[in-house]
C-alpha positions as CSV (number, residue, x, y, z in Angstrom):
1,M,28.0,143.9,-46.9
2,Q,27.8,140.2,-46.1
3,R,26.2,141.0,-42.8
4,K,23.4,143.0,-44.6
5,I,22.8,140.0,-46.9
6,V,22.5,137.6,-44.0
7,L,20.1,140.1,-42.2
8,C,18.0,140.4,-45.3
9,W,17.7,136.6,-45.6
10,L,16.8,136.3,-41.9
11,A,14.1,139.0,-42.2
12,L,12.6,137.2,-45.2
13,L,12.6,133.9,-43.4
14,F,10.8,135.4,-40.4
15,A,8.3,137.1,-42.6
16,L,7.4,133.9,-44.3
17,L,7.2,131.7,-41.2
18,P,3.6,132.8,-40.2
19,L,2.3,131.8,-43.6
20,R,2.4,128.1,-42.7
21,G,0.2,128.7,-39.7
22,Q,-2.4,130.7,-41.7
23,A,-3.5,127.6,-43.7
24,H,-7.0,126.2,-43.2
25,A,-8.4,122.6,-43.4
26,S,-8.9,122.3,-47.2
27,L,-10.5,119.4,-49.0
28,V,-8.0,117.0,-50.5
29,E,-10.3,114.3,-51.9
30,S,-13.7,112.8,-51.4
31,T,-15.7,109.7,-52.0
32,P,-17.8,110.1,-54.1
33,A,-15.4,112.3,-56.0
34,A,-16.3,115.9,-56.7
35,N,-18.3,116.3,-59.9
36,S,-18.5,112.5,-60.4
37,V,-21.5,110.5,-61.5
38,V,-21.8,107.1,-59.8
39,V,-24.2,104.2,-60.3
40,E,-25.1,104.2,-56.7
41,A,-24.1,106.1,-53.6
42,P,-21.6,104.5,-51.3
43,P,-22.9,103.7,-47.8
44,T,-20.6,106.4,-46.3
45,A,-19.3,109.6,-47.9
46,Q,-15.7,110.4,-46.9
47,I,-14.0,113.8,-47.1
48,R,-10.3,114.1,-46.5
49,Y,-8.7,117.4,-45.4
50,T,-5.2,118.8,-45.3
51,E,-5.4,119.3,-41.5
52,P,-6.9,117.4,-38.5
53,L,-10.5,118.3,-37.6
54,D,-12.2,119.4,-34.4
55,E,-15.3,117.2,-34.1
56,S,-17.2,119.7,-32.0
57,Y,-17.6,122.1,-34.9
58,S,-16.9,120.2,-38.1
59,R,-20.0,119.1,-39.9
60,A,-21.3,117.8,-43.3
61,E,-24.8,117.3,-44.6
62,L,-26.2,116.0,-47.9
63,L,-28.6,118.1,-49.9
64,N,-30.7,117.2,-52.9
65,E,-31.2,119.2,-56.1
66,A,-33.9,121.3,-54.4
67,G,-31.5,122.1,-51.5
68,E,-33.4,119.9,-49.0
69,R,-31.4,118.0,-46.4
70,V,-31.3,114.3,-47.3
71,S,-28.8,112.9,-44.7
72,T,-30.5,111.6,-41.6
73,T,-27.5,110.9,-39.4
74,P,-25.0,113.4,-38.1
75,S,-21.5,113.5,-39.7
76,R,-18.5,112.5,-37.6
77,V,-14.8,112.7,-37.7
78,D,-13.2,109.3,-38.4
79,P,-12.1,107.9,-35.0
80,N,-9.1,106.3,-36.8
81,D,-8.1,109.3,-38.9
82,D,-8.9,112.9,-37.7
83,Y,-8.2,114.2,-41.2
84,V,-11.4,112.5,-42.5
85,M,-15.0,113.4,-42.0
86,L,-17.6,110.6,-42.5
87,L,-21.3,111.0,-43.5
88,D,-23.6,108.0,-43.7
89,L,-25.7,108.1,-46.9
90,P,-29.2,106.7,-47.3
91,P,-30.1,104.9,-50.6
92,L,-30.4,107.7,-53.1
93,P,-32.5,107.9,-56.3
94,E,-30.9,109.3,-59.5
95,G,-30.2,112.9,-59.4
96,R,-27.6,115.6,-58.4
97,Y,-26.5,115.9,-54.8
98,V,-24.3,118.3,-52.8
99,I,-22.4,117.5,-49.6
100,Q,-22.1,120.9,-47.8
101,W,-19.3,120.9,-45.2
102,R,-17.6,123.1,-42.6
103,A,-14.4,122.3,-40.9
104,L,-12.5,123.6,-37.9
105,S,-8.8,122.7,-38.0
106,T,-7.2,121.6,-34.7
107,A,-3.8,122.6,-36.2
108,D,-4.5,126.3,-36.5
109,G,-8.0,126.9,-35.1
110,H,-9.3,128.3,-38.4
111,T,-12.6,127.4,-40.0
112,S,-13.3,126.6,-43.7
113,Q,-16.3,125.5,-45.6
114,G,-17.2,124.1,-49.1
115,T,-19.2,121.7,-51.1
116,V,-18.8,118.5,-53.0
117,S,-21.2,117.9,-55.9
118,F,-21.9,114.5,-57.4
119,G,-24.6,112.7,-59.3
120,I,-26.3,109.3,-59.1
121,G,-27.3,107.8,-62.5
């Protein structure tokens, strides 16, 4: 009986182990913060993820309310912290903006994508 209980616990443990490896690079926080309204845009937007990023695939771009690309320089992974993507922002007039991102995790090789909306005004 005790052996069956131990075997059941071991089977459960092995069944749950792969779940950790199935995670993706998810957004943790951003500057500007999601859904925030700021007086002026920071010089650089920062997006922090749950996993380190592969710079060859990971990208972000800034779009205005019309869906037009506003950012003029390519995004980059922070050379001092590969969990952070950086995007230089030009001076922005009042309005709503969206940072559209995609990320490739070096931890598990999976891709993810999303957006961060914020306003200037």
